[in-house]
TORKOL-4160 file (C-alpha; in steps of 0.2 Angstrom, whole numbers, padded with zeros to 4 digits, m for minus):
163
<pt num="1" X="0870" Y="0129" Z="0365"/>
<pt num="2" X="0880" Y="0114" Z="0370"/>
<pt num="3" X="0868" Y="0099" Z="0371"/>
<pt num="4" X="0861" Y="0095" Z="0355"/>
<pt num="5" X="0855" Y="0077" Z="0359"/>
<pt num="6" X="0842" Y="0078" Z="0372"/>
<pt num="7" X="0831" Y="0064" Z="0380"/>
<pt num="8" X="0816" Y="0069" Z="0390"/>
<pt num="9" X="0811" Y="0055" Z="0403"/>
<pt num="10" X="0804" Y="0052" Z="0419"/>
<pt num="11" X="0801" Y="0036" Z="0429"/>
<pt num="12" X="0782" Y="0039" Z="0430"/>
<pt num="13" X="0770" Y="0041" Z="0417"/>
<pt num="14" X="0758" Y="0054" Z="0415"/>
<pt num="15" X="0771" Y="0066" Z="0422"/>
<pt num="16" X="0771" Y="0078" Z="0407"/>
<pt num="17" X="0786" Y="0071" Z="0397"/>
<pt num="18" X="0778" Y="0072" Z="0380"/>
<pt num="19" X="0771" Y="0089" Z="0384"/>
<pt num="20" X="0789" Y="0095" Z="0389"/>
<pt num="21" X="0798" Y="0087" Z="0374"/>
<pt num="22" X="0785" Y="0095" Z="0362"/>
<pt num="23" X="0787" Y="0113" Z="0370"/>
<pt num="24" X="0805" Y="0112" Z="0371"/>
<pt num="25" X="0806" Y="0107" Z="0352"/>
<pt num="26" X="0794" Y="0120" Z="0347"/>
<pt num="27" X="0804" Y="0133" Z="0357"/>
<pt num="28" X="0821" Y="0127" Z="0348"/>
<pt num="29" X="0811" Y="0129" Z="0331"/>
<pt num="30" X="0804" Y="0145" Z="0334"/>
<pt num="31" X="0821" Y="0151" Z="0337"/>
<pt num="32" X="0827" Y="0146" Z="0320"/>
<pt num="33" X="0836" Y="0130" Z="0324"/>
<pt num="34" X="0831" Y="0115" Z="0315"/>
<pt num="35" X="0824" Y="0102" Z="0327"/>
<pt num="36" X="0821" Y="0084" Z="0326"/>
<pt num="37" X="0808" Y="0078" Z="0338"/>
<pt num="38" X="0807" Y="0058" Z="0340"/>
<pt num="39" X="0794" Y="0049" Z="0349"/>
<pt num="40" X="0805" Y="0036" Z="0357"/>
<pt num="41" X="0791" Y="0031" Z="0369"/>
<pt num="42" X="0792" Y="0011" Z="0367"/>
<pt num="43" X="0775" Y="0010" Z="0376"/>
<pt num="44" X="0765" Y="0018" Z="0363"/>
<pt num="45" X="0768" Y="0037" Z="0362"/>
<pt num="46" X="0757" Y="0051" Z="0358"/>
<pt num="47" X="0767" Y="0064" Z="0350"/>
<pt num="48" X="0756" Y="0064" Z="0335"/>
<pt num="49" X="0741" Y="0068" Z="0344"/>
<pt num="50" X="0750" Y="0082" Z="0353"/>
<pt num="51" X="0755" Y="0090" Z="0337"/>
<pt num="52" X="0738" Y="0086" Z="0329"/>
<pt num="53" X="0749" Y="0076" Z="0313"/>
<pt num="54" X="0735" Y="0071" Z="0300"/>
<pt num="55" X="0749" Y="0062" Z="0289"/>
<pt num="56" X="0767" Y="0057" Z="0292"/>
<pt num="57" X="0780" Y="0049" Z="0281"/>
<pt num="58" X="0784" Y="0035" Z="0293"/>
<pt num="59" X="0785" Y="0031" Z="0311"/>
<pt num="60" X="0799" Y="0025" Z="0321"/>
<pt num="61" X="0795" Y="0007" Z="0320"/>
<pt num="62" X="0792" Y="0010" Z="0301"/>
<pt num="63" X="0811" Y="0015" Z="0301"/>
<pt num="64" X="0817" Y="0002" Z="0311"/>
<pt num="65" X="0808" Y="m0011" Z="0300"/>
<pt num="66" X="0816" Y="m0004" Z="0285"/>
<pt num="67" X="0833" Y="m0003" Z="0292"/>
<pt num="68" X="0832" Y="m0021" Z="0297"/>
<pt num="69" X="0827" Y="m0027" Z="0280"/>
<pt num="70" X="0842" Y="m0018" Z="0272"/>
<pt num="71" X="0853" Y="m0023" Z="0286"/>
<pt num="72" X="0868" Y="m0034" Z="0281"/>
<pt num="73" X="0867" Y="m0029" Z="0263"/>
<pt num="74" X="0878" Y="m0013" Z="0266"/>
<pt num="75" X="0895" Y="m0012" Z="0275"/>
<pt num="76" X="0905" Y="0001" Z="0268"/>
<pt num="77" X="0907" Y="0020" Z="0272"/>
<pt num="78" X="0895" Y="0025" Z="0259"/>
<pt num="79" X="0881" Y="0015" Z="0269"/>
<pt num="80" X="0886" Y="0025" Z="0284"/>
<pt num="81" X="0883" Y="0041" Z="0275"/>
<pt num="82" X="0867" Y="0036" Z="0265"/>
<pt num="83" X="0860" Y="0029" Z="0283"/>
<pt num="84" X="0861" Y="0047" Z="0289"/>
<pt num="85" X="0851" Y="0055" Z="0274"/>
<pt num="86" X="0838" Y="0039" Z="0276"/>
<pt num="87" X="0837" Y="0044" Z="0295"/>
<pt num="88" X="0833" Y="0062" Z="0291"/>
<pt num="89" X="0821" Y="0059" Z="0276"/>
<pt num="90" X="0810" Y="0049" Z="0289"/>
<pt num="91" X="0805" Y="0064" Z="0298"/>
<pt num="92" X="0789" Y="0074" Z="0294"/>
<pt num="93" X="0791" Y="0093" Z="0293"/>
<pt num="94" X="0777" Y="0101" Z="0302"/>
<pt num="95" X="0768" Y="0113" Z="0290"/>
<pt num="96" X="0765" Y="0128" Z="0302"/>
<pt num="97" X="0783" Y="0127" Z="0308"/>
<pt num="98" X="0797" Y="0122" Z="0295"/>
<pt num="99" X="0811" Y="0121" Z="0307"/>
<pt num="100" X="0802" Y="0107" Z="0316"/>
<pt num="101" X="0803" Y="0089" Z="0310"/>
<pt num="102" X="0795" Y="0075" Z="0319"/>
<pt num="103" X="0796" Y="0055" Z="0319"/>
<pt num="104" X="0781" Y="0048" Z="0328"/>
<pt num="105" X="0784" Y="0033" Z="0338"/>
<pt num="106" X="0777" Y="0016" Z="0341"/>
<pt num="107" X="0758" Y="0012" Z="0342"/>
<pt num="108" X="0750" Y="m0002" Z="0353"/>
<pt num="109" X="0750" Y="m0014" Z="0339"/>
<pt num="110" X="0770" Y="m0013" Z="0337"/>
<pt num="111" X="0774" Y="m0017" Z="0355"/>
<pt num="112" X="0778" Y="m0036" Z="0351"/>
<pt num="113" X="0787" Y="m0033" Z="0334"/>
<pt num="114" X="0801" Y="m0043" Z="0329"/>
<pt num="115" X="0812" Y="m0029" Z="0325"/>
<pt num="116" X="0811" Y="m0022" Z="0342"/>
<pt num="117" X="0820" Y="m0039" Z="0347"/>
<pt num="118" X="0837" Y="m0033" Z="0338"/>
<pt num="119" X="0845" Y="m0022" Z="0351"/>
<pt num="120" X="0861" Y="m0018" Z="0342"/>
<pt num="121" X="0851" Y="m0012" Z="0327"/>
<pt num="122" X="0840" Y="m0002" Z="0338"/>
<pt num="123" X="0855" Y="0006" Z="0346"/>
<pt num="124" X="0863" Y="0009" Z="0328"/>
<pt num="125" X="0846" Y="0018" Z="0323"/>
<pt num="126" X="0845" Y="0029" Z="0339"/>
<pt num="127" X="0863" Y="0034" Z="0338"/>
<pt num="128" X="0861" Y="0037" Z="0320"/>
<pt num="129" X="0845" Y="0048" Z="0323"/>
<pt num="130" X="0855" Y="0059" Z="0334"/>
<pt num="131" X="0871" Y="0060" Z="0324"/>
<pt num="132" X="0861" Y="0065" Z="0308"/>
<pt num="133" X="0851" Y="0077" Z="0316"/>
<pt num="134" X="0866" Y="0085" Z="0324"/>
<pt num="135" X="0878" Y="0083" Z="0308"/>
<pt num="136" X="0864" Y="0094" Z="0300"/>
<pt num="137" X="0866" Y="0108" Z="0312"/>
<pt num="138" X="0850" Y="0104" Z="0322"/>
<pt num="139" X="0845" Y="0098" Z="0339"/>
<pt num="140" X="0838" Y="0082" Z="0342"/>
<pt num="141" X="0824" Y="0079" Z="0356"/>
<pt num="142" X="0818" Y="0062" Z="0360"/>
<pt num="143" X="0803" Y="0059" Z="0370"/>
<pt num="144" X="0808" Y="0043" Z="0381"/>
<pt num="145" X="0796" Y="0032" Z="0390"/>
<pt num="146" X="0795" Y="0025" Z="0408"/>
<pt num="147" X="0801" Y="0008" Z="0404"/>
<pt num="148" X="0820" Y="0006" Z="0407"/>
<pt num="149" X="0819" Y="m0012" Z="0402"/>
<pt num="150" X="0815" Y="m0007" Z="0383"/>
<pt num="151" X="0828" Y="m0006" Z="0370"/>
<pt num="152" X="0823" Y="0009" Z="0362"/>
<pt num="153" X="0823" Y="0019" Z="0379"/>
<pt num="154" X="0839" Y="0011" Z="0384"/>
<pt num="155" X="0847" Y="0017" Z="0367"/>
<pt num="156" X="0839" Y="0034" Z="0368"/>
<pt num="157" X="0845" Y="0038" Z="0386"/>
<pt num="158" X="0862" Y="0030" Z="0382"/>
<pt num="159" X="0866" Y="0041" Z="0366"/>
<pt num="160" X="0859" Y="0057" Z="0374"/>
<pt num="161" X="0870" Y="0071" Z="0379"/>
<pt num="162" X="0858" Y="0078" Z="0391"/>
<pt num="163" X="0844" Y="0070" Z="0400"/>
């Protein structure tokens, strides 16, 4: 398998991006590959509904807020290493399929969040999610929305190996 950083996108809403992302992630997970599925739809994603998740550790916006609060406090190499662990710990493991780990995205109330204004931070987090998942031996799939102007979308597409 050559591409381990995958973004699923389409210029049109309702085209089945989330369905494709979820099905691809489940296929990888069923084959025994640890799969990290990220809802990177900045226009309020629906992945948690597709997977019928009752509880999650955190969401993408929760991770962005947490990293933003810590930003500037750590600048050494150990901060980079611990960031990878923090990114992987944000994922919720799907009970029925232990090799599938999910990070739901934003909800409608988050769309104007101040943390989403820091594009450099978002780039670092999205790249970190991809890198941490691949470094752990897994594959990372991001379900990306339709708005090319959204910083989460741009970061997810820029850092992907396959779109």
